[in-house]
C-alpha positions in Angstrom: 100.8 113.5 130.3 97.3 112.0 130.5 96.8 108.5 129.2 94.0 109.5 126.8 96.2 112.0 125.2 98.9 109.5 124.7 96.4 107.0 123.1 95.1 109.9 120.8 98.5 110.9 119.7 99.4 107.3 118.9 96.1 106.8 117.0 96.9 109.9 114.9 100.4 108.8 114.3 99.1 105.3 113.0 96.4 106.9 110.8 99.0 109.3 109.2 101.4 106.3 108.7 98.5 104.4 107.1 98.2 107.2 104.4 101.7 106.1 103.2 101.0 102.3 103.0 97.4 102.0 102.0 96.9 98.6 103.4 94.2 99.5 106.1 96.0 97.5 108.8 97.6 100.6 110.4 94.2 102.3 110.1 92.5 99.7 112.3 95.3 99.7 114.7 94.9 103.5 114.9 91.2 103.0 115.5 92.2 100.6 118.3 94.4 103.3 119.9 91.4 105.8 119.6 89.3 103.2 121.4 91.9 102.9 124.1 91.8 106.8 124.4 88.1 106.7 125.0 88.5 104.1 127.6 91.2 106.2 129.3 88.9 109.3 129.1 86.1 107.3 130.8 88.4 106.5 133.7 89.5 102.9 132.9 92.8 101.6 134.2 95.8 101.1 132.0 95.0 97.3 131.7 91.5 97.8 130.5 92.6 100.6 128.2 95.2 98.1 126.6 92.6 95.4 126.4 89.9 97.6 124.7 92.5 99.0 122.2 93.9 95.5 121.5 90.5 94.0 121.0 89.4 96.7 118.6 92.7 96.5 116.7 92.8 92.8 116.4 89.2 92.6 115.4 89.7 95.3 112.8 92.8 93.6 111.5 90.8 90.3 111.1 88.1 92.2 109.1 90.7 93.7 106.9 92.3 90.4 106.3 89.0 88.8 105.3 88.4 91.8 102.9 91.8 91.4 101.4 91.3 87.6 101.0 88.0 88.1 99.3 89.5 90.7 96.9 92.3 88.4 95.9 90.0 85.5 95.5 87.8 87.4 93.1 90.8 88.6 91.1 92.5 85.1 90.6 90.5 84.4 87.5 91.3 87.8 85.9 94.7 88.6 87.3 95.2 91.9 85.4 91.8 93.5 84.7 93.3 96.5 83.0 95.0 94.5 80.2 92.1 92.0 79.8 90.6 92.3 76.2 93.5 94.3 74.9 94.8 93.2 71.4 98.3 91.8 70.9 100.0 90.7 67.6 101.6 87.2 67.4 105.2 87.8 66.4 106.3 84.1 66.4 106.7 81.0 68.4 109.1 80.6 71.3 107.9 77.0 71.8 105.1 75.9 69.6 104.6 72.5 71.2 104.3 74.1 74.6 102.0 76.8 72.9 104.3 79.6 74.1 104.5 82.5 71.7 106.0 85.9 71.4 103.6 88.7 71.1 103.9 92.4 70.6 102.1 94.7 73.2 102.8 98.1 74.7 105.7 98.6 72.3 107.7 95.6 73.4 107.7 91.7 73.0 106.1 89.6 75.7 105.9 85.8 76.3 102.3 84.5 75.9 100.6 81.3 76.4 97.6 80.3 74.3 94.6 79.8 76.4 92.9 77.2 74.1 94.7 74.2 72.7 92.4 74.1 69.6 93.6 77.4 68.3 96.6 77.6 65.8 97.3 81.2 64.9 100.0 82.1 62.6 102.5 85.1 63.0 100.8 88.4 62.4 97.5 87.3 63.8 95.8 89.5 66.4 95.0 87.8 69.7 93.4 89.2 72.9 94.6 89.1 76.5 92.5 87.0 78.8 94.7 87.0 81.9 98.3 87.4 83.1 100.4 84.9 84.9 103.4 86.6 86.3 105.2 88.1 83.2 103.4 85.8 80.8 100.2 86.9 79.0 97.4 84.3 78.5 95.9 85.0 75.1 93.2 83.7 72.8 91.9 84.4 69.3 88.6 85.9 70.4 88.2 88.8 72.9 87.2 87.7 76.3 83.5 88.2 77.5 83.5 91.0 80.0 
């Protein structure tokens, strides 16, 4: 079998596998395999084909890594953008001195931490989600500014 065909089949296999994962890393490795196929089609030896494919794949993986890092850095302040601003009802205190409350949200009870120390809501008060830290909601008396 021709080398360019092997590279092309490998590239398609990686791109198809990427459709399952959704991380973009397999996509750029697949693009690297396509670059190796082009080098093979142009008549390069196997070492040069591998070098071209590897450089393209590593460069692409680095670009994807930077993109993922920027996405995560932008989302640190607003961990869960879908829930941000949604109302919750204060059911009671789990630990009032630590400002940990129990709130009702989405049909169940959640732990919540008050975002501001100057707020002293009583049970039954409607609060608003500002962020989420693991399984704990960060809530405040006023809706967050979008």
